C-alpha positions as CSV (number, residue, x, y, z in Angstrom):
1,M,-78.5,-170.9,12.0
2,P,-77.9,-167.3,13.3
3,P,-77.4,-164.5,10.8
4,A,-74.0,-164.2,9.2
5,S,-71.5,-162.4,11.4
6,T,-69.2,-159.6,10.3
7,R,-66.3,-162.0,10.4
8,E,-68.0,-164.4,8.0
9,K,-68.8,-161.7,5.6
10,A,-65.3,-160.3,5.7
11,S,-63.9,-163.9,5.3
12,W,-66.1,-164.4,2.3
13,A,-65.0,-161.2,0.7
14,M,-61.4,-162.1,1.2
15,F,-61.7,-164.9,-1.3
16,D,-61.9,-162.2,-4.0
17,V,-58.5,-161.0,-2.7
18,A,-57.3,-164.6,-3.1
19,N,-58.4,-165.1,-6.7
20,S,-57.8,-161.7,-8.3
21,P,-54.0,-162.2,-8.8
22,F,-54.7,-165.2,-11.1
23,A,-57.1,-163.1,-13.2
24,T,-54.8,-160.1,-13.2
25,L,-51.5,-161.8,-13.9
26,M,-52.2,-165.2,-15.5
27,I,-55.1,-164.0,-17.7
28,T,-54.8,-160.3,-18.4
29,V,-51.5,-158.6,-17.7
30,F,-48.8,-161.2,-17.9
31,F,-49.2,-164.8,-19.1
32,G,-51.5,-164.3,-22.1
33,K,-49.0,-162.0,-23.8
34,F,-46.0,-163.9,-22.5
35,F,-47.4,-167.2,-23.9
36,Q,-48.0,-165.7,-27.3
37,E,-44.6,-164.0,-27.5
38,H,-42.2,-166.4,-25.7
39,V,-43.8,-169.8,-25.0
40,V,-45.1,-170.5,-28.5
41,P,-42.3,-171.7,-30.8
42,R,-41.3,-169.4,-33.6
43,S,-42.5,-171.9,-36.2
44,L,-46.1,-171.4,-34.8
45,A,-45.9,-167.6,-34.1
46,H,-48.4,-166.9,-36.9
47,R,-51.0,-168.8,-34.9
48,S,-50.2,-167.5,-31.5
49,H,-53.5,-165.7,-31.0
50,T,-55.4,-168.8,-32.0
51,L,-53.4,-171.1,-29.7
52,W,-54.0,-168.8,-26.7
53,A,-57.7,-168.5,-27.6
54,V,-57.9,-172.4,-27.8
55,T,-56.3,-172.6,-24.3
56,V,-58.8,-170.2,-22.8
57,S,-61.8,-171.6,-24.7
58,T,-61.0,-175.2,-23.7
59,A,-60.8,-174.2,-20.0
60,M,-64.1,-172.4,-20.3
61,A,-65.7,-175.4,-22.0
62,L,-64.7,-177.6,-19.1
63,V,-66.1,-175.2,-16.6
64,A,-69.3,-174.8,-18.6
65,L,-69.9,-178.6,-18.7
66,S,-69.1,-179.3,-15.1
67,S,-70.5,-176.3,-13.2
68,P,-74.2,-177.3,-13.1
69,V,-73.3,-180.8,-11.9
70,V,-70.9,-179.6,-9.1
71,G,-73.4,-176.9,-8.2
72,A,-76.1,-179.6,-7.8
73,I,-73.8,-181.7,-5.8
74,A,-73.0,-178.8,-3.5
75,D,-76.6,-178.0,-2.8
76,H,-77.5,-181.7,-2.1
77,S,-74.5,-182.5,0.0
78,G,-74.2,-179.3,1.9
79,R,-70.4,-179.4,1.2
80,K,-69.6,-176.2,-0.6
81,K,-66.4,-175.6,1.4
82,P,-64.7,-179.0,0.8
83,L,-65.5,-178.7,-2.9
84,L,-64.1,-175.2,-2.9
85,A,-60.9,-176.4,-1.2
86,V,-60.4,-179.0,-3.9
87,Y,-60.7,-176.5,-6.7
88,V,-58.3,-174.1,-4.9
89,T,-55.7,-176.8,-4.5
90,V,-55.9,-178.0,-8.1
91,C,-55.6,-174.4,-9.4
92,A,-52.6,-173.7,-7.2
93,V,-50.8,-176.9,-8.2
94,A,-51.4,-176.4,-11.9
95,T,-50.4,-172.7,-11.8
96,T,-47.1,-173.7,-10.1
97,L,-46.5,-176.2,-12.9
98,I,-46.5,-173.4,-15.4
99,A,-43.4,-172.0,-13.8
100,T,-41.4,-175.1,-14.9
101,V,-42.1,-175.0,-18.7
102,S,-39.4,-174.6,-21.3
103,V,-40.2,-171.5,-23.4
104,G,-40.0,-171.6,-27.2
105,T,-40.4,-175.3,-27.5
106,T,-43.3,-177.4,-28.6
107,A,-43.2,-179.6,-25.5
108,G,-43.1,-176.5,-23.3
109,M,-46.0,-175.0,-25.2
110,I,-48.1,-178.1,-24.8
111,T,-47.3,-178.4,-21.1
112,A,-48.1,-174.7,-20.6
113,M,-51.4,-175.1,-22.4
114,V,-52.5,-178.2,-20.4
115,A,-51.5,-176.6,-17.1
116,M,-53.2,-173.4,-17.9
117,I,-56.4,-175.2,-19.0
118,V,-56.5,-177.1,-15.7
119,A,-55.6,-174.0,-13.6
120,N,-58.1,-171.8,-15.3
121,A,-60.9,-174.3,-15.2
122,A,-60.4,-174.8,-11.4
123,F,-60.1,-171.1,-10.9
124,E,-63.4,-170.3,-12.7
125,G,-65.1,-173.4,-11.3
126,G,-64.4,-172.3,-7.7
127,Y,-66.7,-169.3,-8.2
128,V,-69.7,-171.7,-8.2
129,F,-69.2,-172.4,-4.5
130,Y,-68.0,-169.0,-3.6
131,N,-70.9,-167.2,-5.2
132,A,-73.4,-169.7,-3.7
133,F,-72.5,-168.4,-0.2
134,L,-73.7,-164.9,-1.1
135,P,-77.5,-165.5,-0.6
136,E,-76.7,-167.1,2.8
137,L,-74.6,-164.2,4.0
138,A,-76.6,-161.2,2.8
139,S,-80.2,-160.3,2.5
140,K,-81.6,-159.3,-0.9
141,E,-81.4,-155.7,0.3
142,E,-77.7,-156.0,1.0
143,A,-76.5,-158.4,-1.6
144,G,-75.3,-155.7,-3.9
145,K,-73.3,-154.0,-1.2
146,L,-71.5,-157.3,-0.1
147,S,-70.9,-158.3,-3.7
148,G,-69.4,-154.9,-4.6
149,T,-67.3,-155.0,-1.5
150,G,-65.9,-158.4,-2.5
151,W,-65.1,-157.2,-6.0
152,A,-63.5,-154.0,-4.7
153,L,-61.2,-156.0,-2.3
154,G,-60.4,-158.3,-5.2
155,Y,-59.0,-155.3,-7.1
156,V,-56.9,-154.5,-4.1
157,G,-55.5,-158.0,-4.3
158,G,-54.8,-157.7,-7.9
159,L,-53.2,-154.3,-7.4
160,S,-51.0,-155.6,-4.6
161,S,-49.7,-158.7,-6.4
162,L,-49.0,-156.6,-9.5
163,A,-47.0,-154.1,-7.4
164,I,-44.9,-157.0,-6.0
165,V,-44.1,-158.2,-9.5
166,L,-43.1,-154.7,-10.6
167,A,-41.0,-154.1,-7.4
168,F,-39.0,-157.3,-8.0
169,G,-38.7,-156.8,-11.8
170,W,-40.0,-160.2,-12.7
171,L,-41.6,-159.1,-16.0
172,P,-39.6,-159.6,-19.2
173,K,-37.9,-156.3,-20.3
174,G,-37.5,-155.7,-24.0
175,G,-36.0,-158.6,-25.8
176,A,-34.2,-159.9,-22.7
177,L,-35.8,-163.0,-21.2
178,T,-34.6,-164.2,-17.8
179,D,-36.0,-166.8,-15.4
180,G,-37.5,-164.0,-13.3
181,W,-40.9,-164.6,-14.9
182,R,-41.1,-168.0,-13.3
183,A,-41.6,-166.4,-9.9
184,I,-45.0,-165.0,-11.1
185,P,-47.0,-168.2,-11.3
186,V,-45.5,-169.3,-8.0
187,L,-46.6,-166.0,-6.4
188,V,-50.1,-166.4,-7.8
189,A,-50.4,-170.0,-6.5
190,I,-49.2,-169.2,-3.0
191,W,-51.3,-166.1,-2.8
192,Y,-54.4,-168.0,-3.9
193,A,-53.9,-170.8,-1.3
194,L,-53.1,-168.4,1.5
195,F,-55.9,-165.9,1.1
196,S,-58.5,-168.7,0.6
197,L,-58.0,-169.8,4.2
198,P,-60.5,-167.3,5.8
199,I,-63.5,-168.5,3.8
200,L,-62.5,-172.2,4.4
201,L,-62.0,-171.7,8.1
202,F,-64.6,-169.1,9.2
203,V,-67.7,-169.2,6.9
204,K,-70.3,-171.6,8.1
205,E,-72.1,-174.1,5.9
206,R,-75.8,-173.2,6.3
207,A,-77.2,-175.8,4.0
208,P,-78.0,-179.1,5.7
209,R,-75.3,-181.8,5.3
210,N,-76.7,-184.9,3.7
211,P,-75.1,-188.4,3.5
212,P,-74.0,-189.7,0.1
213,P,-77.0,-191.1,-1.9
214,P,-77.0,-194.8,-2.9
215,E,-76.2,-193.9,-6.5
216,G,-73.2,-191.7,-5.6
217,W,-72.7,-188.0,-5.7
218,I,-71.9,-187.8,-9.4
219,R,-75.1,-189.5,-10.6
220,Q,-77.0,-187.4,-8.0
221,G,-75.4,-184.3,-9.5
222,F,-76.6,-185.1,-13.0
223,R,-80.1,-185.8,-11.6
224,G,-79.9,-182.5,-9.8
225,V,-79.1,-180.7,-13.1
226,R,-82.2,-182.2,-14.6
227,E,-84.2,-181.0,-11.6
228,T,-82.8,-177.5,-11.9
229,V,-83.6,-177.4,-15.6
230,R,-87.2,-178.2,-14.8
231,T,-87.2,-175.7,-11.9
232,L,-85.9,-172.9,-14.0
233,K,-89.2,-172.7,-15.9
234,D,-90.6,-171.3,-12.7
235,Y,-88.1,-168.4,-12.8
236,P,-88.6,-166.9,-16.3
237,D,-87.0,-163.6,-15.6
238,L,-84.0,-165.3,-14.1
239,V,-83.6,-167.3,-17.3
240,R,-83.9,-164.2,-19.4
241,F,-81.2,-162.5,-17.3
242,L,-78.9,-165.6,-17.5
243,I,-79.3,-165.5,-21.3
244,A,-78.4,-161.9,-21.4
245,Y,-75.5,-162.6,-19.0
246,L,-74.3,-165.3,-21.4
247,V,-74.1,-162.8,-24.3
248,F,-72.5,-159.8,-22.6
249,T,-70.0,-161.9,-20.6
250,D,-68.8,-163.3,-23.9
251,A,-67.7,-159.8,-24.8
252,L,-66.4,-159.1,-21.3
253,E,-64.2,-162.2,-21.1
254,T,-62.8,-161.5,-24.6
255,V,-61.8,-158.0,-23.5
256,L,-60.0,-159.2,-20.4
257,V,-58.2,-162.0,-22.2
258,F,-56.8,-159.8,-25.0
259,T,-56.3,-156.4,-23.5
260,A,-52.6,-156.8,-23.1
261,T,-52.2,-158.2,-26.6
262,F,-54.2,-155.2,-28.0
263,S,-52.1,-152.6,-26.2
264,G,-48.9,-154.3,-27.1
265,S,-49.6,-155.0,-30.7
266,V,-51.5,-151.8,-31.7
267,L,-50.0,-149.2,-29.4
268,R,-46.6,-150.8,-28.7
269,F,-47.0,-151.1,-24.9
270,T,-44.1,-152.9,-23.3
271,D,-44.6,-155.4,-20.5
272,D,-43.8,-152.7,-18.0
273,D,-46.2,-150.3,-19.7
274,N,-49.0,-152.9,-19.4
275,A,-48.2,-153.6,-15.8
276,K,-48.3,-149.9,-14.9
277,L,-51.5,-149.5,-16.9
278,F,-53.2,-152.3,-14.9
279,L,-52.0,-150.8,-11.7
280,V,-54.0,-147.7,-12.6
281,L,-56.9,-149.8,-13.8
282,N,-57.1,-151.8,-10.6
283,V,-57.3,-148.6,-8.6
284,C,-60.1,-147.3,-10.9
285,A,-62.0,-150.6,-10.7
286,I,-62.4,-150.4,-7.0
287,P,-64.9,-147.5,-6.9
288,G,-66.7,-149.0,-9.9
289,A,-67.4,-152.2,-8.0
290,L,-68.4,-150.4,-4.8
291,V,-70.7,-147.9,-6.6
292,F,-72.5,-150.4,-8.9
293,G,-72.8,-152.9,-6.1
294,R,-74.7,-150.4,-4.0
295,L,-76.6,-149.2,-7.0
296,V,-78.1,-152.6,-7.4
297,D,-79.6,-152.3,-3.9
298,K,-80.9,-148.7,-4.5
299,W,-81.7,-148.5,-8.2
300,G,-82.3,-152.1,-9.3
301,G,-80.1,-154.8,-10.8
302,V,-81.2,-154.7,-14.5
303,K,-80.7,-150.9,-14.8
304,S,-77.3,-151.1,-13.1
305,V,-76.1,-153.8,-15.4
306,A,-77.4,-152.0,-18.4
307,L,-75.5,-148.9,-17.5
308,T,-72.3,-150.8,-17.3
309,L,-72.9,-152.2,-20.8
310,V,-73.3,-148.7,-22.1
311,L,-69.8,-148.0,-20.6
312,W,-68.5,-151.0,-22.4
313,L,-69.8,-149.9,-25.8
314,M,-68.0,-146.6,-25.2
315,V,-64.8,-148.6,-24.5
316,V,-65.1,-150.7,-27.7
317,V,-65.6,-147.6,-29.9
318,G,-62.7,-145.9,-28.1
319,C,-60.4,-148.9,-28.8
320,V,-61.2,-148.9,-32.5
321,V,-60.3,-145.2,-32.9
322,V,-57.4,-144.5,-30.4
323,T,-54.0,-143.8,-31.8
324,S,-51.9,-142.9,-28.7
325,K,-51.1,-144.4,-25.3
326,T,-52.7,-141.3,-23.6
327,Q,-56.0,-141.8,-25.5
328,F,-56.0,-145.5,-24.6
329,L,-55.4,-144.7,-21.0
330,G,-58.6,-142.7,-20.9
331,V,-60.6,-145.5,-22.6
332,A,-59.1,-148.0,-20.2
333,V,-60.2,-146.0,-17.1
334,I,-63.8,-146.3,-18.4
335,A,-63.3,-150.0,-18.9
336,A,-62.0,-150.3,-15.3
337,L,-65.2,-148.7,-14.0
338,G,-67.2,-151.0,-16.2
339,V,-65.5,-154.3,-15.4
340,G,-65.9,-153.8,-11.6
341,G,-69.5,-152.7,-12.0
342,T,-70.6,-155.4,-14.4
343,Q,-69.3,-158.3,-12.4
344,A,-70.4,-157.0,-9.0
345,A,-73.9,-156.1,-10.2
346,A,-74.5,-159.3,-12.2
347,R,-73.6,-161.5,-9.2
348,A,-75.8,-159.4,-6.9
349,V,-78.7,-159.7,-9.4
350,V,-78.6,-163.5,-9.5
351,S,-78.3,-163.6,-5.7
352,R,-81.5,-161.6,-5.4
353,Y,-83.4,-163.7,-7.9
354,V,-82.9,-167.1,-6.3
355,P,-83.9,-168.6,-2.9
356,Q,-81.1,-169.8,-0.7
357,H,-81.7,-173.6,-1.1
358,E,-81.2,-173.3,-4.9
359,S,-78.1,-171.0,-4.7
360,A,-75.3,-173.4,-5.7
361,R,-77.3,-175.0,-8.5
362,I,-78.4,-171.6,-10.0
363,F,-74.9,-170.2,-9.7
364,G,-73.7,-173.3,-11.4
365,F,-75.9,-172.4,-14.3
366,M,-74.7,-168.8,-14.1
367,T,-71.2,-170.1,-14.5
368,L,-72.3,-172.3,-17.4
369,A,-73.8,-169.2,-19.1
370,G,-70.7,-167.1,-18.6
371,R,-68.2,-169.7,-19.5
372,A,-70.1,-171.3,-22.4
373,S,-70.2,-167.9,-23.9
374,A,-66.5,-167.4,-23.2
375,V,-65.8,-170.4,-25.5
376,V,-67.0,-168.4,-28.5
377,G,-65.8,-164.8,-27.9
378,P,-62.0,-165.4,-27.5
379,L,-62.0,-167.9,-30.3
380,V,-63.8,-165.5,-32.7
381,Y,-61.5,-162.6,-31.6
382,G,-58.4,-164.8,-32.2
383,L,-59.5,-166.0,-35.6
384,V,-60.5,-162.5,-36.8
385,A,-57.2,-161.1,-35.6
386,D,-55.1,-163.8,-37.3
387,F,-57.0,-164.0,-40.6
388,T,-57.6,-160.3,-41.2
389,G,-54.4,-159.1,-39.7
390,S,-56.4,-156.3,-37.9
391,I,-56.7,-156.4,-34.2
392,R,-59.0,-153.3,-34.4
393,A,-61.4,-155.3,-36.5
394,A,-61.4,-158.1,-34.0
395,V,-62.2,-155.5,-31.2
396,G,-65.0,-154.1,-33.3
397,T,-66.9,-157.4,-33.3
398,I,-67.2,-157.2,-29.5
399,S,-69.7,-154.3,-29.7
400,L,-72.3,-156.7,-31.2
401,F,-72.3,-158.8,-28.1
402,F,-72.8,-155.8,-25.8
403,L,-75.7,-154.5,-28.0
404,A,-77.4,-157.9,-27.9
405,G,-77.0,-158.0,-24.1
406,L,-78.7,-154.7,-23.7
407,A,-81.6,-155.9,-25.9
408,L,-82.0,-159.1,-23.9
409,L,-81.9,-157.2,-20.5
410,S,-84.8,-155.1,-21.6
411,R,-87.0,-158.2,-21.4
412,V,-86.2,-158.9,-17.7
413,D,-89.0,-157.9,-15.3
414,E,-87.2,-157.3,-12.0
415,P,-90.1,-156.8,-9.6
416,R,-91.6,-160.0,-10.9
417,A,-88.3,-161.8,-10.5
418,L,-87.9,-160.7,-6.8
419,A,-91.5,-161.6,-6.0
420,R,-91.0,-165.1,-7.5
421,A,-87.9,-165.7,-5.4
422,E,-89.7,-164.7,-2.2
423,E,-92.6,-167.0,-3.1
424,A,-90.2,-169.9,-3.6
425,A,-88.6,-169.3,-0.3
426,R,-92.0,-169.3,1.5
427,E,-93.0,-172.5,-0.3
428,R,-89.8,-174.1,0.9
429,E,-90.5,-173.0,4.5
430,S,-94.1,-174.3,4.4
431,A,-92.9,-177.7,3.1
432,G,-90.6,-177.9,6.1
């Protein structure tokens, strides 16, 4: 097939615009804090951190278990777009269901937890297919640039959706709870479905489309996972990077999930304060994604990711010692630069380390690494916060994951990883 057109690349990047409001509103700014303060019944308020952590961790466990299988199915079938469409639909429907729950009741809490688990699992699982298009659309010399552009546009999407929520006053104010909050999940669902259309309509499937195997796609998917596990031994530096990614993403996911809770509980941020904070952070994250995405192409992936982890260590130390909203804003700006940079750079690194024909399967394992780790981090944070009564102590534990990630990254030989990916691509071409 011909090289990717500008329209295809732009349509691919628009999917980051589609999915960012879910991450911004349902995970970070709004629903996590809202769930703990309003959805959980008063009789269980003392376990609200743990209940939210269980909700997030369960979704991540489902993603971790399923991603390698669906990634293998996508590579074998050549049907990344239909699979992505299914995940988008499931996420949109489940997110809409959240708008119907009764707050402060056990039944409403259970419904919200189940719907959020399904929505979050579908949201995160969709990244397997989305990311797998990156090696097909950009060369290894341009992967960082396209990845960073996608993440930057994503922050524009998060910023825009958050601005709409603030403009219409849908966030709870003080102790007054109105039904305005129900418009937020509906907005997220519609936004996700609408802005997913460009990638589904305009990006071409470059992998050959194969008929269903006699044993069916599911069994084929599990067989593909076994093949990928055997194949990974030929990519030792990729494996080392995925292990490091597992560790530092654990910390990153924990920060994203509990930021609003930290600012509200420790520094007495209101819902409006948090929303305005994240407006600022989304603006700051845009240059972070663009700069670090391009830095991967010019300076190397491992060094770029390591630099973002240093920024995150500064953020954790800052959160432990800050005592005012102004101080926290400075720390949060550093975090915004780091979150855009870490995610854009890590995706570009994996794209550079794998040949195209292995992309969905390897990105499935990348998702497994990221989401398997995210089962542990939020749960540990929630338990430490609930049983010690100190959110600062819970934040302090995050630094250990970033330090471990830096140590593991030091063992990745990037030139050798790039050479191995090129060799695998040539072997594939020779085999016909």
